C-alpha positions in Angstrom: 5.0 11.6 10.6 2.0 10.8 8.4 -1.2 12.6 9.3 -4.6 10.9 8.5 -8.2 11.7 9.1 -8.2 10.3 12.7 -4.7 10.9 13.9 -1.2 10.3 12.8 1.4 7.5 12.3 5.0 7.7 13.2 7.5 6.9 10.4 10.4 6.2 12.8 10.0 2.5 11.8 8.5 0.8 8.8 4.8 0.3 8.9 3.0 -2.8 7.7 -0.2 -2.4 5.7 -2.4 -5.5 5.5 -4.3 -6.1 2.3 -8.0 -6.8 2.8 -9.6 -7.7 -0.5 -13.3 -7.5 -1.3 -12.6 -8.0 -5.0 -13.9 -11.3 -6.4 -11.3 -11.4 -9.2 -8.2 -10.6 -7.1 -5.1 -12.2 -8.6 -4.2 -13.9 -5.3 -6.8 -14.4 -2.7 -9.9 -13.9 -4.8 -11.7 -11.7 -2.2 -14.3 -14.4 -1.8 -15.0 -13.7 1.9 -18.2 -12.2 3.1 -18.2 -9.2 5.4 -18.1 -11.3 8.6 -15.2 -13.5 7.3 -13.3 -10.4 5.9 -13.8 -8.6 9.2 -12.3 -11.5 11.2 -9.5 -11.8 8.6 -8.6 -8.1 9.0 -8.8 -8.2 12.8 -6.4 -11.2 12.6 -4.0 -9.0 10.7 -4.3 -6.3 13.3 -3.5 -8.8 16.0 -0.5 -10.0 14.0 0.9 -6.5 14.0 -0.6 -4.6 11.0 -0.3 -0.9 11.4 -2.8 -0.1 8.6 -5.6 -2.1 7.0 -6.1 -1.4 3.3 -9.6 -2.3 2.0 -10.2 -2.7 -1.7 -13.4 -3.4 -3.7 -12.0 -3.3 -7.2 -9.1 -5.2 -8.7 -6.3 -2.7 -9.3 -4.9 -4.5 -12.4 -6.7 -5.9 -15.5 -10.3 -6.9 -14.8 -13.9 -6.0 -15.1 -15.1 -2.4 -14.8 -17.1 -2.1 -11.6 -19.8 0.5 -11.0 -19.0 2.9 -8.2 -22.2 1.8 -6.4 -21.1 -1.8 -6.5 -17.6 -0.9 -5.3 -19.0 1.0 -2.4 -21.4 -1.9 -1.5 -18.4 -4.2 -1.3 -16.3 -2.0 1.0 -18.5 0.3 3.1 -20.0 -2.4 5.4 -16.6 -3.8 6.1 -15.0 -0.5 6.8 -17.8 0.4 9.2 -17.5 -2.9 11.0 -13.7 -2.6 11.3 -13.8 1.0 12.5 -16.1 -0.1 15.3 -13.8 -3.0 16.4 -10.3 -1.8 16.0 -8.2 1.4 16.4 -5.9 0.4 13.5 -6.2 3.0 10.8 -8.2 1.9 7.7 -7.2 2.8 4.2 -9.6 2.6 1.2 -8.1 1.6 -2.2 -10.1 3.5 -4.8 -9.8 5.8 -7.7 -13.3 7.4 -7.2 -13.9 10.5 -5.0 -17.5 9.4 -4.2 -16.3 6.0 -2.9 -13.4 7.6 -1.0 -15.7 10.1 0.7 -18.3 7.6 1.7 -15.6 5.2 3.0 -14.1 8.0 5.2 -17.6 8.7 6.6 -17.7 4.9 7.4 -14.4 5.0 9.3 -11.5 5.0 6.8 -8.8 7.6 7.3 -6.5 7.1 4.3 -7.0 6.9 0.5 -4.9 4.6 -1.6 -5.1 5.7 -5.2 -3.5 3.5 -7.8 -4.7 5.7 -10.7 -2.2 8.5 -10.0 -4.9 11.1 -9.4 -6.6 10.4 -12.7 -9.6 12.1 -11.0 -8.2 15.1 -9.1 -11.3 15.1 -7.0 -9.6 12.6 -4.8 -7.1 15.2 -3.7 -10.0 17.6 -2.9 -11.6 14.8 -0.7 -8.3 14.4 1.1 -7.9 18.1 1.7 -11.5 18.4 3.0 -11.4 15.3 5.3 -7.6 15.4 6.2 -7.3 11.8 5.0 -3.8 10.6 4.0 -3.4 10.2 0.3 -1.2 7.5 -1.4 -0.4 8.2 -5.0 1.1 5.5 -7.3 3.2 5.6 -10.5 1.4 3.4 -12.9 3.0 4.2 -16.2 -0.4 5.2 -17.6 -1.6 1.6 -17.5 -4.1 0.4 -14.9 -6.8 -1.8 -16.4 -4.6 -3.6 -19.0 -1.4 -5.5 -18.9 1.7 -3.5 -19.9 2.7 -4.0 -23.5 6.4 -3.2 -24.1 6.6 -0.2 -21.7 9.7 1.9 -22.4 11.5 4.4 -20.1 14.7 6.2 -20.7 15.1 5.9 -16.9 12.3 4.3 -15.0 13.3 5.8 -11.6 13.4 9.3 -13.1 10.0 8.7 -14.6 8.6 7.6 -11.2 10.1 10.8 -9.6 8.5 13.0 -12.2 5.1 11.4 -11.7 5.4 11.9 -7.9 6.2 15.6 -8.5 3.2 15.9 -10.8 0.8 14.3 -8.2 2.3 16.3 -5.4 1.6 19.5 -7.3 -2.0 18.5 -7.9 -2.4 17.6 -4.2 -0.8 20.8 -3.0 -3.1 23.0 -5.2 -6.1 21.0 -3.8 -5.0 21.8 -0.3 -3.5 18.5 0.8 -0.7 19.1 3.4 2.8 17.7 2.8 2.4 15.3 5.8 -0.7 13.8 4.3 1.0 12.6 1.1 2.6 9.2 0.5 4.1 7.9 -2.7 4.2 4.4 -4.2 6.5 3.5 -7.2 4.0 0.9 -8.4 5.9 -2.3 -8.8 4.5 -4.2 -11.9 2.1 -1.4 -12.9 3.1 -0.2 -16.4 6.4 -1.9 -16.0 8.4 -5.0 -17.0 9.9 -7.2 -14.3 13.3 -5.6 -15.2 11.8 -2.1 -14.5 10.5 -3.3 -11.1 13.8 -4.9 -10.1 15.6 -1.7 -11.0 13.2 0.3 -8.8 14.0 -2.0 -5.9 17.8 -1.7 -6.5 17.5 2.1 -6.6 14.8 2.5 -3.9 17.0 4.7 -1.8 16.8 7.3 -4.5 13.0 7.5 -3.9 13.2 7.4 -0.1 15.6 10.3 -0.2 12.8 12.5 -1.6 10.3 14.6 0.5 7.6 12.0 0.8 7.1 8.8 2.7 7.4 5.8 0.3 5.0 2.9 0.3 6.3 -0.3 -1.4 3.7 -3.0 -2.4 5.7 -6.1 -3.5 3.2 -8.7 -2.2 3.1 -11.9 -4.5 3.5 -9.7 -7.6 4.8 -10.7 -11.0 8.2 -9.2 -10.2 8.5 -12.0 -7.7 6.7 -14.6 -9.8 8.7 -14.0 -13.0 12.0 -13.7 -11.2 11.5 -17.0 -9.4 9.2 -18.8 -11.9 6.4 -19.2 -9.4 2.6 -18.8 -9.3 1.1 -16.3 -6.7 0.5 -19.0 -4.1 4.2 -19.8 -3.9 5.7 -16.2 -3.9 5.9 -15.6 -0.1 9.7 -15.9 0.3 10.4 -13.7 -2.7 7.9 -11.1 -1.3 9.6 -11.2 2.1 13.0 -10.6 0.4 11.6 -7.4 -1.1 10.0 -6.4 2.2 13.5 -6.7 3.9 15.0 -4.6 1.1 12.3 -2.0 1.5 13.1 -1.7 5.2 16.9 -1.4 4.4 16.1 1.4 2.0 14.0 3.3 4.6 10.6 2.7 3.0 7.8 4.1 5.3 5.2 1.4 4.6 5.1 -2.1 3.0 1.8 -3.3 1.7 1.4 -7.1 2.0 -1.0 -10.0 2.1 1.0 -12.0 4.7 1.1 -9.7 7.7 2.6 -12.0 10.4 5.6 -13.0 8.3 6.2 -9.5 7.1 6.0 -8.0 10.6 8.7 -10.4 11.6 10.9 -9.6 8.7 10.5 -5.8 9.3 11.3 -6.2 13.0 14.4 -8.4 12.4 15.7 -6.1 9.7 15.2 -3.0 11.8 17.0 -4.7 14.7 20.0 -5.4 12.5 19.9 -1.7 11.4 19.9 -0.6 15.0 16.4 1.0 14.6 14.7 -1.5 17.0 15.8 -3.2 20.2 15.6 -7.0 20.4 12.4 -8.2 22.0 14.0 -10.6 24.6 17.8 -10.0 24.7 19.0 -12.5 27.4 21.7 -14.6 25.7 25.0 -14.2 27.5 23.5 -11.5 29.8 22.3 -13.6 32.7 24.2 -13.6 36.0 
């Protein structure tokens, strides 16, 4: 079970987190929607089966530095509107405690931190508000593209980073059931590293924390298949299915409807979900 600022989420099945960008330079969808359009887009994700809506106002990868005031101006009105119109938990993707706290006041209940607690104040915000906290392994590189990253064992490095972040969070007062970990596909990694993480994902899901996997249209898909972001859906869905098979708690995606179907089908094969309409061969 994952506790967040406004309740809890069961991890008996894989949860689908829908990406809602308010980032003008996003690598995929550009975040060009105004608040009204972004709200309707996010509500459509909720209708399609999203369990969480993840709102971001700053590009996580290489890009411009955005003042915290501008980041908050991008996300706060959207979060407030969504929290008034849906009960689906809202996550704020940010590395800044001030943005996180204001977003929680506006209606968010989870914090998604791709910086790996570069600012430990985020952990204190989570402890104070009881928001969930996602911490990501980034290999020490967020704003720039990775240049020849090297690991003796990338999975061991990821685990050690999880342990470091968990220690910071615990000292700050974050409860165990508030913490979620993300191995950070692409971030500070070559495509070979990200593929190895996917092959060995069960080593991460065997740990003490729920694992979030964010494969959506990333370079690990594009470089493997030789495709630009707009053509990476099928590769993304393959990694979604693998994540479910490895018992990931959450998959973070742009394409909610297709991902929900992959999650449900995979869980049915695994015996974790009953078929929706099992009538074949069962009629009188």
